[in-house]
LUMBAZA-365697 format. One record per residue: x, y, z of N, C-alpha, C in turn. Coordinates in steps of 0.02 Angstrom, whole numbers, plus 50000, padded with zeros to 5 digits. Each point is the difference from the previous one (the first is absolute). Layout:
BEGIN
XYZXYZXYZ...
END
This chain:
BEGIN
481416057850931500604996649969500635003150028500504995350018500595002150031500574999849954500405004749996500595000549953500524995350028500514998349960500504996050012500495003650051500035006449982500465004650041499775000250072499315000450012499695000350070500144993250032499974994449961500084993250033500774999950021500475002749965500684999650013500135004350064499685005650002500115004550055499714996350066499414997049991499704996650059500464993950023500304996949953500424994150014500645002850037500265005449979500585002950030499875002850069499355002350015499825002450064499994994050044499704994749984499834994450040500684995250006500465000849954500584995650006500435001750058499885005650033500405002050061499874995150056499404997550006499824996150054499994992349982500194998149945499944992949984500494995550039500535003150028500454995650040499745000150075499455003350017499754999250067499354996149998500044993949974499404996349992499834997150075499325000050010499814996950067499744992949992500194996050042499714993150005499495000050047499674994450014499454999950047500225001050073500614998250014500295001650073500315006150009500015004449950500385006350007499655004550047500385002650049499735004250054499845007049972500255002349939499975006049971499255001349973499624994849995499355001149976499555002250055500195000450067499655003050051500325006850022499615004750015500275006350019500364999650071500475003950012500344999950067499545001950052499525004449988499485002350048499584994150023499814995749948499564994850015500404994750043500594998849980500424995250041500075002550069500165006350011500105002650064499334999750043499465001449965499294999650034499894993350028500144994949955499844992950019500444997550055500635002249998500494998050054499855003250065499745006949996499785003050060499414996350030499534998149959499434996250025500174993650034500454996249969500254993350019500325001450075500475005649999500415001050058499525002450058499495003849985499505001950053499674994450029499834995049959499674993650027500484996550043500684999749981500504996650048500055003850066500045007049993500075003650061499414999650050499424999549971499424999250043499914993850040500374994649974500004993750034500524998850053500495004849996500544999650054499735001450073500114995450038499845001150074500525002950038499815004150056500565003450039500494994750026499754993750020500464995250027500544997649951499875001149934500544998249954500565005250002499895005750025500535005250004500385000350069499674997550049500314999750065500604996050000500505001950035500654996750010500304998049936499835003549943500294998149937499854992549980499424998250010499824992749988500164998849921499965004349956500124998849927500744998449991500425001150048500734999049994500234992950030499544996750034500164994350034500004993949954500264994650027500054994049958499334996549987499515002050040499324997349990499545005449976500285003549960499635006449968499384997849960500024993949968499394997949964499414998650037500124998850068499394998350048499905006950038500485003350023499935005550043499815006449963500225000449938499865006249961499834998249931499504995749989499804997349936499845005049950499615005350024499775005549952500585003649970500465002150049500595003849980500414995849952500104993550021500354995549952499704999749930499344999949998499674999349937500085006549959499985006250031500115005549967500735000449973500484998250043500704999949973500114995249946499714994549999500044995149944499675002849936499425002950010499675003549938500475005449972500275004350045500505005349975500554996449962500274995150028500584996649962499784997549934499414997049994499794997349934499845005849954499755005650026499885005849956500635003149968500565000050044500665002449976500234995449953499934993650013500254995649947499624999549937499335001950000499675000949938500245005849960500155005650035500235006349965500714999049977500414996850034500634998149973500004995449942499534995750005499954994649943499805004049935499515004650010499735004349947500565003349967500475003050039500505004049974500544995949966500214994650035500544996149974499854994949939499314998949992499844995549942500025003749933500075006550001500095003649939500674998749967500024999549940500614998049968500535005849989499785006249992500475005649991499995004550058500515004050003500025005150054499445005649990499855001149939499515005149983499324997450023499814993649991499374997150027500015000250073500564998250028500005000050078499865006850024500385004649970499905007150021499265002149992499664998349946499285001449993499584997150055500154994150019499614996950057500095004250063500655001950017500125003750061499735007249997499995002749941499705006949995499275000050008499714993949973499274999950005499804998750072500384995850034499824999450072500055005650048500475004449982500125005950040499725006649974499604999449944499655006349972499355000850028
END
């Protein structure tokens, strides 16, 4: 049997985090290490597919980069989408405190 006092104590302990509710799209439900590991594996796959010809004469900077350096272009596009995802996760939070919690989580 649990006393009323212990229920109130438990409620007060858990009320600290009630403003940090996670929805199904919240990146904070994944650990920063897991996110970094997955991104490393994805980037490794991109790097393994880059051919030396894509690097010669800076083909990835030319106007025909999609054909001359398709793997580098794909990697850059993925990087841009990843940054947009992180920015969206931060900016979709309603308060500065929640935004800070996402930033802290990603860099911890």
